[in-house]
N, C-alpha and C positions, 0 to 999 in steps of 0.2 A: 565482396570478399567476406568470408566466414570468419567469425571469432577465433574458432580452434584453429583454423588454418593459419590465422595471424599470429597465434601463440607458437605453433611449429615453426613458423617463419623467423619468429623474434625470441626463440627459446631462452636465449641467453641474456636477455634483458630482465630488469627487475619486474615485479608486479606492478610498480607505479608506473615504469615505463611502457608497460603493455597497456596500462590503462590510457596513458596518452596516445598511444598508437590506435587504440580503439576509438577514441574519441575524433581522432583525425580521420579515421576510416568512415565514421558517421558523416562528417562532412562531405567526403567524396562519393559515398555510396547512397544514392537517393531512396534506394528500396530498402536500406537498413541492413542489419545483421540477423540472422536467423538461428543461431546456436548459442547456447548459454556459456558465457566465459565463467569458468570457475575460479573466482578470484576472492582474496581476502581483502577487503577495502580498508587499508589503514587509513589514518587523519589525512595524509598527504594525498593519497588516491581519491578520497572523498572530496577533498578541496579542488582537485583537478575537475572532477565530475561536475562539482558544483559550479566551477567557473565555466565549464563547456556548456552546460544547460542554460546558464544565463546569457552566454553569447548567442545560443541557438535562439533563445525566445526573443531576443532584440529584433529578430526578422519575422516574428510572427504576425500573420495577417488577421488573428482572431482579435476582435474588440472586446474586452471584458467589461460585463454589464455592472451597475451598481456604483453608485459614487462614495464620496467620503461618509456621508451620513449613514448611507447603508453598512459601510463597513463598521463603523463605531456601534450602530444599532446590533449588527451581527455579533461583535465581539462581547458586547454587555449581556446579550441572550446567551451566548456560549457560557460564560463565566456563571451567570444565574442558575441556568440548567444544569450544567456539570456540577456545581455546589450542592443543590438540592438532590440530584441524583445519587451523588456519592454519600450524601448524609442518609438517605433513605435505604441505600443498598450495602452500607458498610457492614452489617451483620450477615446478611446472604453472601456477600462477597467472601468475608471472612470464613464462613463455611465451606464455600466451594475451594478456596485456597487448602483448607485442612484436608479435605477429601482427596484433592490432588496429591497432596504431600503423602498422605497415608497409602495412597494407591501405588507408588513407586519411589517414596522417599526422597523426591528430586524437588529443587526450588518450584513452587507452584506459578511464579511469575516468569514469564519468558520476555525478554526485550532484544529488539531488533532494530538495526538501522533502516530508516525509510528516508524518502525525501519529499519535502513539501513545497511550498511556494517557491519558484525560482530555482529548484534543485537544491534548497538548503537541507542537509542531513539533520535528522534528530532520532531519538530513541523512542520507538513506540513500544508500548506495553499491552501484554496479552495474559490471559490465564494459559498456562502451558497445555497444549493439547498433544504434544508428541512426546517421545523418549526424550531424555536429557541431552543427548548428543545428535540429535536430529540434523542439525546443520552439517555436521561432519560427514553425513550419510547421504547428502543432497546429491551428489554425483552418481550415486548408485540408483537412484529412482527417477532422475530427471527424465528418462525416456518413457516413463509411464504417464507423462503429461496427458490429461483428458481435454485440456484446453487447445483451441485451434490457433492460439496466438502466444504471445510472450509470457503471459501471467501463468503461472505454474498451478495446475489443479489435478488432484488424483483422487478418484473414489476408493482406490485399494491401496492407499499409501501406507506401507508396513511400519511406518515411524508413529502413527497416531495410536495413542493409548485407548484403553477401554473407557476411561473417564473422558478422554479427549473427543471421542466420536459423539458423546452425548453434548458436550458443552459447545460443539462447532455446529450440531444440528440446531440448537436453541439459541446460537449466537451469544451464550453466555461467556464464551472466551474473549469477547470484544470489550466486556465492561471496563477493564483497567484502562481502556483508553480516554475514558472520562477524565483521567489525570492529565493526559495529554492535552484535552481541549482545554481544562482550567489552566494549565501552563503556557497556553498560546500556541503550542506547535500544531495543533489541529483544530478544526471546527466541527460543530454537530453535522452540518451538511456541507460537503464539498467532495471532490474526487478522491478515491481511496488511495493512500500514499503508496507509491510503488518501491520495490526494492532497488538498490543500486544495480545489483546484476541484470534486472529488467530494463532499467532505463539507459544503460549502454547499448541496449539494442534497439531502442527507439528510433524512429524516424523523426525528422523535425517537425512533422505535422503531429506525431503521437505526444512529442514534448508539450505540445499545448496543454496537455492535461495538468502541467505544473504551473500555469499561469496564475493560479490561485491557491489559497491555503488546503491542504488535504483534510478530509473529513471522516467522521464515522461512516457516513453513508451518502449516497447520491441517487442519480436516477435509476444507474444500474441495479442497486440494491433493492429498489422498488419494484421494478420491471421484470427482473429474471435472476438476480445475483450470480450465483456460479453457473447457471444455465445460459447465459448471454454470451455470444461469441465475442472474441476480444476486439475485433474491429467495430462491432456495435457498442460494445463497452466504451471504446474510446470516443465514438462519435455521441453517444449520450453525455459523456463528461463534457464535451465541447459545446454541446447544445446547452448544458447547464450554465457553463461560463459565459455564454453569450446572452443568456436570459434571466441570469439569477436576480432573485428580489426577495424582500422579506416574505410576501405571499407565498412565493414557489418554495422557499425554505419551509414554510409551516406545512404546505401542503405534502412535501417530501418527507417530513417527519412523520406525518399521519399515515402516509403509505408505507414507510419503512417498519413503522409498528405493526401494521397489518401483515407485511411480508413476514416479519419474524414470528408472529403468533401462529401464522399459516404454515410457517417453515418453508415458503416457497423459495425453491432453488438452494436451499442451504446444504451444504455438504461438509 
């Protein structure tokens, strides 16, 4: 059953109610849902989604690698690395923020609700690469999706600003997420945190991406970034979750740096 068909069928219910219906449909439909539900996720809807993800993950067959010592070492590294990076990049980041503001007079920082481990919602920060009302215009551009899966990508998204094209190509737009890493919402290495509107379309197997904390980069960002098909993206995240270790994290950091420098798959 498609999400939009569900909404037409239950057009008189509230958005929170539709979220409950969507979560119920995910349990019944093994193949998942393939149309974006255009929803405003308020706090109650996010709590319902969080609960639904946690319940789904209880049935996961994926064994998460890394023990308690690894988790503590990973967190210590995240704090040290993000602190150092923020200190070194403070002035350049300030200049980027100023350029974005001068370009269109809008807030240079964009925040968006994403989901991390177990489906917990948090606000992820980026340098704004789109017009100030980009989210309000998502319904107008969603049919331009260049991705073959749930994640939205578009080479010709009209919402992207002139400065936005450059900071996306160079991944500069992601730098404010170092603050998310410092605060503990994200890690340096981990599956990219998805949007709530994407997660309500996940199959139970795809939700396995949320078994661990989200990160700045993972295998996908090293091997293909935006060029990787969605199914392969999910498979690579699950592969990381099953095999993660301190050595693998260091390798992925090095590979991600090379991918950013070469602008491999960046859009």
